[in-house]
C-alpha positions as CSV (number, residue, x, y, z in Angstrom):
1,M,132.8,-48.2,26.7
2,G,129.3,-49.4,26.3
3,L,125.9,-48.0,26.3
4,V,124.0,-49.3,29.8
5,R,120.2,-49.9,29.4
6,R,118.8,-49.4,32.7
7,G,116.9,-53.0,34.0
8,F,113.6,-52.6,35.4
9,T,112.7,-55.7,38.1
10,R,109.1,-57.6,37.5
11,E,107.7,-55.9,40.6
12,F,108.4,-52.3,38.9
13,K,106.9,-53.1,35.8
14,I,103.7,-54.4,37.3
15,A,103.8,-51.5,39.5
16,A,103.4,-49.2,36.2
17,I,100.5,-51.9,35.1
18,K,98.7,-51.3,37.9
19,E,98.9,-47.6,38.2
20,L,97.9,-47.2,34.4
21,E,94.8,-49.9,35.2
22,A,94.0,-47.6,38.0
23,G,93.2,-44.6,35.4
24,K,96.2,-42.7,35.4
25,T,97.3,-41.2,32.0
26,V,100.1,-43.0,30.2
27,G,102.3,-40.0,30.4
28,V,101.7,-39.6,34.0
29,V,102.8,-43.1,34.5
30,A,105.5,-42.8,32.3
31,R,107.0,-39.4,33.8
32,Q,106.5,-40.9,37.3
33,M,108.3,-43.5,37.0
34,E,110.8,-42.1,34.8
35,V,110.5,-44.4,31.2
36,S,108.8,-43.7,28.1
37,R,105.5,-43.7,27.1
38,T,107.0,-46.7,24.6
39,V,107.7,-48.7,26.6
40,L,105.0,-48.8,29.2
41,Y,102.5,-49.6,26.2
42,R,105.0,-52.5,25.4
43,W,105.3,-54.1,29.3
44,Y,101.1,-53.3,29.1
45,R,100.7,-55.3,26.1
46,E,103.1,-58.1,27.2
47,Y,101.2,-58.1,30.4
48,K,97.7,-58.7,29.0
49,K,98.7,-60.8,26.4
50,H,100.3,-63.3,29.6
51,P,99.9,-62.2,32.3
52,T,101.5,-65.5,34.1
53,K,104.4,-65.4,32.0
54,A,105.2,-61.7,31.4
55,F,109.5,-60.0,32.2
56,S,110.4,-63.7,33.5
57,G,113.9,-62.9,31.2
58,P,116.6,-60.3,32.0
59,G,115.9,-58.8,28.6
60,K,117.9,-57.6,25.6
61,A,121.1,-55.9,26.6
62,I,122.8,-53.7,23.6
63,A,126.2,-51.7,23.9
64,V,127.1,-49.2,21.9
65,S,131.0,-49.3,21.4
66,H,133.1,-46.7,22.4
67,E,134.6,-45.7,18.9
68,A,130.5,-45.4,17.6
69,E,130.0,-43.1,21.0
70,L,132.8,-40.8,20.3
71,E,131.6,-40.4,16.5
72,R,128.0,-39.7,17.3
73,K,129.8,-36.6,19.5
74,V,131.9,-35.8,17.0
75,G,128.7,-35.6,14.8
76,Q,126.6,-33.8,17.2
77,L,129.4,-31.1,18.0
78,T,130.3,-30.6,14.2
79,M,126.2,-29.5,13.6
80,E,126.5,-27.3,16.8
81,I,129.2,-25.7,15.3
82,D,127.7,-25.4,11.6
83,F,125.1,-23.6,14.0
84,L,126.8,-21.3,15.6
85,K,129.1,-20.1,12.4
86,K,126.3,-19.5,10.9
87,V,124.6,-17.1,13.7
88,L,127.5,-15.5,13.6
89,E,127.6,-14.7,10.1
90,R,124.3,-13.6,10.3
91,L,125.4,-11.5,13.1
92,K,127.9,-9.3,11.1
93,E,125.4,-9.0,8.2
94,D,123.6,-7.5,10.2
95,Q,125.6,-5.2,11.9
96,A,127.0,-3.9,8.5
97,N,123.9,-3.7,7.0
98,N,123.0,-1.0,10.0
99,G,125.5,0.7,10.2
100,G,126.4,-0.3,13.6
101,E,123.4,0.5,15.0
102,R,121.2,-2.3,16.5
103,Y,117.5,-2.7,16.8
104,T,115.0,-5.1,18.0
105,R,112.6,-6.8,15.7
106,R,109.6,-6.7,17.2
107,S,109.6,-3.2,17.9
108,A,111.7,-2.2,14.7
109,K,113.2,1.1,16.9
110,K,117.0,1.9,16.7
111,V,119.1,1.6,19.9
112,K,122.1,3.7,19.6
113,R,125.2,2.2,21.2
């Protein structure tokens, strides 16, 4: 199972560029059309360089193997588990140091359980 890239039609790209030329900011157009700002900048440069030839091909498709996707997911889950272990450790230390009493850091008032 590979990574699927979204494809955009020439008309969609030109519509995005027309929005930029109408005075809208790149951030607004990016959110509105659900594309990244970097992509908009690239489309704009390409269109300005060759208006008639811009966006003629299907673009480059990048596929990621199923194994690579699973490895990425395992790495992400490992990081999350490590983070949660550290949080749990810290909570246990705080509880041991406070003798079972809890307090908020902001007010430093002790709260009985």
